[in-house]
Every structure is written in structure tokens, then in C-alpha cells.
One Martini backbone bead per residue (centre of mass of N, CA, C, O) as a GRO file, in nm:
protein
   62
    1MET     BB    1   0.972  -0.817   0.198
    2LEU     BB    2   0.740  -1.012   0.150
    3LEU     BB    3   0.544  -0.872   0.342
    4LEU     BB    4   0.533  -0.598   0.191
    5ARG     BB    5   0.423  -0.715  -0.074
    6LEU     BB    6   0.165  -0.833   0.043
    7ILE     BB    7   0.052  -0.567   0.149
    8ALA     BB    8   0.043  -0.423  -0.127
    9VAL     BB    9  -0.155  -0.616  -0.264
   10LEU     BB   10  -0.386  -0.592  -0.057
   11LEU     BB   11  -0.422  -0.285  -0.089
   12ALA     BB   12  -0.489  -0.286  -0.390
   13ILE     BB   13  -0.740  -0.463  -0.366
   14GLY     BB   14  -0.890  -0.282  -0.161
   15ILE     BB   15  -0.904  -0.026  -0.330
   16GLY     BB   16  -1.050  -0.147  -0.572
   17GLY     BB   17  -1.298  -0.252  -0.412
   18SER     BB   18  -1.391   0.022  -0.294
   19LEU     BB   19  -1.430   0.165  -0.566
   20ALA     BB   20  -1.635  -0.035  -0.678
   21ALA     BB   21  -1.842   0.003  -0.450
   22PHE     BB   22  -1.886   0.304  -0.506
   23VAL     BB   23  -1.989   0.278  -0.798
   24PHE     BB   24  -2.235   0.082  -0.731
   25THR     BB   25  -2.359   0.248  -0.464
   26GLY     BB   26  -2.260   0.559  -0.372
   27ASP     BB   27  -2.102   0.521  -0.112
   28ARG     BB   28  -1.876   0.726   0.064
   29ARG     BB   29  -1.746   0.517   0.257
   30TYR     BB   30  -1.570   0.372   0.039
   31LEU     BB   31  -1.400   0.617  -0.037
   32ALA     BB   32  -1.274   0.660   0.243
   33LEU     BB   33  -1.144   0.380   0.260
   34GLY     BB   34  -0.964   0.409   0.008
   35TRP     BB   35  -0.805   0.655   0.109
   36ARG     BB   36  -0.689   0.519   0.364
   37MET     BB   37  -0.543   0.289   0.210
   38PHE     BB   38  -0.364   0.475   0.039
   39ARG     BB   39  -0.200   0.588   0.274
   40TYR     BB   40  -0.087   0.310   0.361
   41ALA     BB   41   0.052   0.252   0.088
   42VAL     BB   42   0.253   0.485   0.101
   43ILE     BB   43   0.392   0.393   0.359
   44ALA     BB   44   0.478   0.113   0.253
   45ALA     BB   45   0.651   0.224   0.020
   46LEU     BB   46   0.851   0.386   0.192
   47VAL     BB   47   0.958   0.145   0.351
   48PHE     BB   48   1.055  -0.024   0.115
   49PHE     BB   49   1.257   0.190  -0.004
   50ALA     BB   50   1.423   0.224   0.253
   51LEU     BB   51   1.524  -0.069   0.258
   52LEU     BB   52   1.667  -0.060  -0.015
   53ILE     BB   53   1.867   0.164   0.060
   54LEU     BB   54   1.993   0.028   0.309
   55GLU     BB   55   2.099  -0.214   0.153
   56ARG     BB   56   2.291  -0.052  -0.036
   57VAL     BB   57   2.464   0.072   0.196
   58PHE     BB   58   2.534  -0.198   0.390
   59VAL     BB   59   2.648  -0.431   0.206
   60PRO     BB   60   2.950  -0.337   0.152
   61PHE     BB   61   3.030  -0.384   0.471
   62VAL     BB   62   3.000  -0.717   0.474
   0.00000   0.00000   0.00000
């Protein structure tokens, strides 16, 4: 779980940095990079929430 949180924070920093780079330079390459990182962030969030749900389901059986 800690690893997924670390990945989420790093993705958020990366997305913000790439959007800031796009605003300052106007290079659309940074915008594409930010969009790609946003998609990875959505996947990481879905994995995180799936693990939370699985934890809620399987902990009562232990």
C-alpha cells in the first residue's frame, strides 16, 4: 500500500511538472507526457481501490 501511495504522489508531481513545462514552453510534447502520466495515475488509483475493497472482503474471514 505504501508503494502505491508513493507512486501516486510521484505521478501527481510529474503531471503537475509536465503541465507547468507546457505552460512555460508551449511545447505540446509536455502536454502529451502529462496525459500519459494521468492515464497511469488512473490505473494506479483503480489498483489501490481494488486492494482496499479486497481487504474489506477478505479480512473478516481471517
